TIMARVO-324979 format. One record per residue: x, y, z of N, C-alpha, C, CB in turn; residue number from 0; residue in one letter. Coordinates in steps of 0.001 Angstrom, whole numbers, m for minus. Glycine has a CB too. Example, Ala and Ser with C-alpha at 12.3 -4.5 7.8 and 13.67 -1.06 7.14 Angstrom:
BEGIN
- nX:nY:nZ:caX:caY:caZ:cX:cY:cZ:cbX:cbY:cbZ:num:residu
- 13190:m5690:7800:12300:m4500:7800:13200:m3300:7800:11308:m4473:9046:0:a .
- 12850:m2250:7080:13670:m1060:7140:12900:30:7870:14084:m598:5725:1:s .
//
This chain:
BEGIN
- nX:nY:nZ:caX:caY:caZ:cX:cY:cZ:cbX:cbY:cbZ:num:residu
- 826:m1185:0:0:0:0:874:1253:0:m942:m4:1206:0:d .
- 411:2251:m664:1170:3477:m868:793:4555:139:958:3992:m2276:1:q .
- 1785:5250:665:1533:6394:1543:1135:7591:684:2792:6727:2418:2:a .
- 223:8413:1215:m152:9660:562:190:10787:1517:m1675:9681:169:3:f .
- 1136:11627:1139:1534:12738:1987:586:13912:1768:2993:13152:1702:4:l .
- 92:14459:2874:m891:15541:2803:m920:16274:4144:m2310:14989:2439:5:a .
- m1693:17350:4189:m1917:18063:5435:m2813:17198:6327:m2559:19470:5175:6:l .
- m2341:16885:7540:m3091:16057:8483:m3611:16932:9619:m2206:14903:9037:7:c .
- m4832:16733:10007:m5487:17504:11064:m4833:17255:12420:m6974:17157:11130:8:h .
- m4603:15987:12767:m3919:15551:13993:m4647:15848:15298:m2594:16183:14051:9:n .
- m5918:16158:15238:m6685:16383:16479:m8133:15958:16272:m6618:17881:16915:10:d .
- m8296:14777:15658:m9642:14281:15371:m10270:13744:16649:m9609:13182:14277:11:a .
- m11330:14360:17062:m12134:13879:18186:m13535:14435:18001:m11519:14310:19579:12:h .
- m14510:13902:18741:m15906:14301:18506:m16162:15807:18514:m16769:13672:19535:13:p .
- m15389:16580:19246:m15596:18022:19269:m15136:18740:18014:m14898:18598:20435:14:g .
- m14315:18069:17205:m13773:18702:16002:m14355:18151:14698:m12283:18539:15982:15:n .
- m15183:17119:14787:m15784:16511:13607:m17288:16769:13661:m15471:14973:13530:16:i .
- m17819:17359:12617:m19237:17696:12589:m19937:16801:11572:m19450:19200:12245:17:i .
- m20846:15957:12082:m21651:15096:11229:m23096:15504:11450:m21420:13565:11542:18:i .
- m23758:15879:10359:m25141:16352:10443:m26004:15554:9476:m25233:17874:10132:19:h .
- m27057:14954:9975:m27988:14164:9177:m27272:13116:8336:m28803:15072:8280:20:q .
- m26329:12406:8960:m25631:11331:8283:m24585:11752:7281:m26593:10498:7614:21:g .
- m24232:13046:7267:m23237:13536:6321:m22133:14281:7068:m23891:14453:5264:22:k .
- m20920:14100:6594:m19798:14854:7127:m19979:16295:6672:m18416:14262:6655:23:l .
- m20197:17206:7629:m20461:18582:7229:m19353:19542:7630:m21755:19040:7820:24:s .
- m18373:19092:8398:m17282:19991:8723:m16241:19393:9637:m17817:21209:9339:25:g .
- m15050:19942:9552:m13940:19615:10444:m13367:20948:10889:m12842:18700:9738:26:i .
- m13187:21113:12198:m12698:22381:12733:m11437:22174:13558:m13776:23055:13581:27:i .
- m10771:23263:13922:m9601:23311:14801:m8372:22656:14170:m9919:22633:16123:28:d .
- m7694:23393:13346:m6501:22896:12664:m5208:23339:13357:m6497:23370:11220:29:f .
- m5267:23589:14663:m4110:24055:15415:m2958:23062:15498:m4533:24408:16780:30:g .
- m3237:21765:15362:m2195:20739:15440:m1845:20148:14078:m2634:19633:16371:31:d .
- m2299:20777:13008:m2096:20244:11665:m622:20220:11289:m2876:21064:10650:32:a .
- m250:19175:10531:1108:19060:9995:1088:18146:8782:2095:18523:11070:33:e .
- 2165:18119:8057:2292:17340:6841:2710:15915:7193:3308:17990:5876:34:y .
- 2047:14906:6605:2409:13515:6864:1544:12559:6060:2285:13202:8349:35:g .
- 1657:11260:6359:875:10231:5677:m581:10350:6100:1424:8811:5988:36:d .
- m1450:10619:5164:m2870:10851:5460:m3529:9610:6053:m3615:11276:4193:37:i .
- m3019:8418:5787:m3586:7210:6382:m3536:7269:7912:m2838:5968:5876:38:h .
- m2465:7802:8451:m2323:7891:9910:m3383:8834:10475:m897:8381:10300:39:i .
- m3723:9863:9732:m4785:10781:10158:m6092:10028:10401:m5000:11885:9103:40:e .
- m6378:9049:9570:m7661:8363:9644:m7714:7257:10699:m7988:7785:8310:41:f .
- m6602:6942:11348:m6641:5928:12408:m7544:6382:13551:m5218:5638:12936:42:t .
- m7527:7637:13860:m8344:8169:14953:m9835:8089:14610:m7948:9627:15259:43:r .
- m10158:8306:13336:m11553:8202:12912:m12043:6763:13069:m11715:8671:11446:44:y .
- m11197:5796:12732:m11570:4384:12880:m11824:4056:14346:m10466:3462:12310:45:a .
- m11035:4631:15234:m11168:4374:16665:m12381:5081:17270:m9906:4811:17388:46:q .
- m12560:6338:16933:m13578:7162:17586:m14920:7188:16868:m13076:8552:17716:47:d .
- m14940:6888:15592:m16165:6977:14799:m16410:5709:13984:m16100:8180:13871:48:y .
- m16424:4536:14592:m16586:3328:13775:m17877:3330:12953:m16561:2103:14665:49:p .
- m18940:3933:13461:m20199:3976:12724:m20132:4917:11524:m21325:4401:13646:50:a .
- m19217:5884:11554:m19106:6879:10481:m17803:6741:9694:m19205:8282:11062:51:h .
- m17035:5705:9988:m15721:5528:9374:m15806:5524:7852:m15085:4232:9860:52:f .
- m16700:4701:7305:m16820:4633:5841:m17237:5967:5242:m17825:3560:5444:53:d .
- m18160:6661:5893:m18606:7973:5423:m17440:8960:5376:m19725:8516:6328:54:l .
- m16646:8997:6424:m15515:9927:6488:m14488:9585:5419:m14862:9898:7885:55:i .
- m14173:8293:5266:m13198:7866:4249:m13706:8219:2848:m12928:6337:4355:56:i .
- m14955:7863:2545:m15506:8134:1209:m15573:9629:923:m16902:7519:1075:57:k .
- m15919:10422:1932:m15962:11879:1739:m14577:12404:1389:m16497:12587:3009:58:s .
- m13561:11958:2122:m12196:12412:1840:m11751:11941:453:m11216:11894:2923:59:y .
- m11987:10662:142:m11564:10126:m1153:m12207:10902:m2304:m11920:8633:m1257:60:e .
- m13462:11239:m2151:m14165:11989:m3195:m13558:13379:m3384:m15655:12110:m2852:61:s .
- m13284:14052:m2279:m12715:15403:m2363:m11262:15403:m2844:m12799:16083:m1006:62:l .
- m10483:14415:m2396:m9054:14371:m2740:m8779:13609:m4031:m8271:13739:m1611:63:a .
- m9799:12923:m4555:m9657:12128:m5770:m8554:11068:m5642:m9363:13041:m6952:64:n .
- m8532:10380:m4503:m7610:9265:m4274:m8379:8145:m3579:m6368:9713:m3419:65:i .
- m7786:6969:m3553:m8359:5842:m2829:m7410:5466:m1701:m8617:4628:m3776:66:t .
- m7911:5539:m476:m7113:5194:687:m7144:3693:932:m7611:5946:1919:67:l .
- m6162:3198:1656:m6092:1789:2014:m6672:1597:3410:m4633:1271:1946:68:s .
- m7836:946:3488:m8421:666:4797:m7523:m280:5589:m9832:64:4645:69:k .
- m6852:m1200:4898:m5931:m2117:5584:m4836:m1333:6285:m5312:m3123:4588:70:k .
- m4290:m351:5612:m3216:462:6197:m3738:1260:7395:m2620:1420:5134:71:r .
- m4930:1822:7275:m5528:2616:8352:m5802:1737:9569:m6834:3289:7872:72:i .
- m6429:578:9346:m6765:m312:10459:m5509:m869:11104:m7661:m1457:9982:73:i .
- m4517:m1235:10319:m3265:m1747:10883:m2608:m699:11778:m2297:m2167:9759:74:a .
- m2572:545:11325:m1991:1613:12130:m2808:1848:13403:m1901:2907:11310:75:q .
- m4133:1782:13286:m4997:1968:14465:m4759:865:15482:m6483:1994:14055:76:a .
- m4570:m356:15014:m4293:m1468:15931:m2957:m1265:16621:m4302:m2812:15181:77:i .
- m1950:m835:15874:m643:m566:16488:m750:534:17542:385:m167:15411:78:l .
- m1495:1587:17232:m1692:2657:18214:m2462:2143:19425:m2438:3843:17578:79:e .
- m3437:1252:19167:m4204:669:20253:m3343:m156:21182:m5313:m175:19707:80:g .
- m2444:m931:20603:m1524:m1734:21422:m650:m824:22269:m643:m2644:20533:81:i .
- m179:262:21687:640:1201:22456:m179:1869:23561:1243:2267:21528:82:d .
- m1444:2220:23274:m2319:2799:24297:m2535:1817:25449:m3674:3200:23682:83:d .
- m2735:542:25120:m2934:m487:26141:m1680:m594:27009:m3268:m1861:25488:84:i .
- m516:m637:26369:747:m715:27107:913:493:28022:1936:m811:26134:85:r .
- 644:1683:27485:797:2908:28266:m156:2926:29452:562:4134:27386:86:t .
- m1420:2542:29211:m2400:2536:30295:m2036:1494:31347:m3806:2265:29747:87:e .
- m1578:339:30895:m1209:m702:31856:m43:m239:32724:m843:m2010:31125:88:y .
- 958:368:32096:2116:842:32854:1728:1941:33837:3199:1352:31904:89:l .
- 797:2807:33419:409:3929:34275:m592:3536:35352:m170:5035:33435:90:a .
- m1534:2647:35021:m2641:2387:35939:m2827:917:36283:m3904:2913:35355:91:q .
- m2003:62:35723:m2094:m1382:35957:m3474:m1934:35597:m1778:m1698:37416:92:k .
- m4070:m1402:34517:m5341:m1929:34039:m5391:m1787:32517:m6544:m1192:34711:93:r .
- m6294:m2508:31885:m6367:m2470:30422:m7790:m2194:29938:m5863:m3790:29834:94:i .
- m8506:m1323:30622:m9882:m993:30220:m9942:m399:28823:m10502:m20:31212:95:a .
- m8873:272:28384:m8854:881:27054:m9011:m165:25953:m7557:1659:26850:96:v .
- m8758:m1422:26261:m8868:m2485:25271:m10255:m2534:24639:m8544:m3821:25905:97:l .
- m11296:m2276:25404:m12657:m2308:24882:m12851:m1315:23745:m13648:m2019:25992:98:e .
- m12183:m186:23796:m12321:817:22737:m11828:296:21389:m11556:2081:23110:99:n .
- m10869:m618:21403:m10271:m1077:20164:m11003:m2266:19554:m8840:m1437:20400:100:y .
- m11938:m2862:20270:m12743:m3910:19673:m13572:m3362:18527:m13642:m4552:20717:101:f .
- m13922:m2087:18544:m14701:m1471:17465:m13964:m1510:16133:m15040:m34:17818:102:n .
- m12652:m1561:16164:m11882:m1603:14921:m12215:m2843:14100:m10387:m1566:15224:103:l .
- m12635:m3910:14762:m12943:m5140:14065:m14402:m5219:13663:m12584:m6316:14918:104:f .
- m15183:m4193:13971:m16607:m4196:13659:m16947:m3321:12462:m17394:m3740:14855:105:k .
- m15967:m2718:11835:m16230:m1869:10673:m16842:m2738:9577:m14919:m1163:10170:106:i .
- m17987:m2333:9088:m18812:m3205:8252:m18275:m3415:6834:m20190:m2643:8171:107:s .
- m17731:m2389:6224:m17311:m2507:4815:m16060:m3358:4712:m17058:m1111:4192:108:a .
- m15910:m4084:3593:m14707:m4893:3410:m13475:m3997:3345:m14816:m5751:2131:109:p .
- m12372:m4501:3867:m11123:m3737:3820:m10567:m3788:2409:m10084:m4288:4840:110:l .
- m10114:m2617:1919:m9488:m2568:586:m8460:m1479:540:m10532:m2348:m513:111:s .
//
């Protein structure tokens, strides 16, 4: 899979992503933006918005006229999840964050 270098938001969370009536209608707060592999940008969307993951990916692909690799995005999200689990375990001796990453395996569309 090929990396696509682009401007990355780097602060994707529910307060910065606006979804209205089932459509991605806006992204705000570009204070942490930087240039990098756009696939890494979408790992947070897979983690935080599993129900809207396909919508966000398709919206970006349509606007950017490229096709992203869901395999690359999910693989990166899993790696980040493993690191989050390790960090939480070291800090708090618990792994409750693990439940958040089960959603990565529930994304309905086939990976491509």
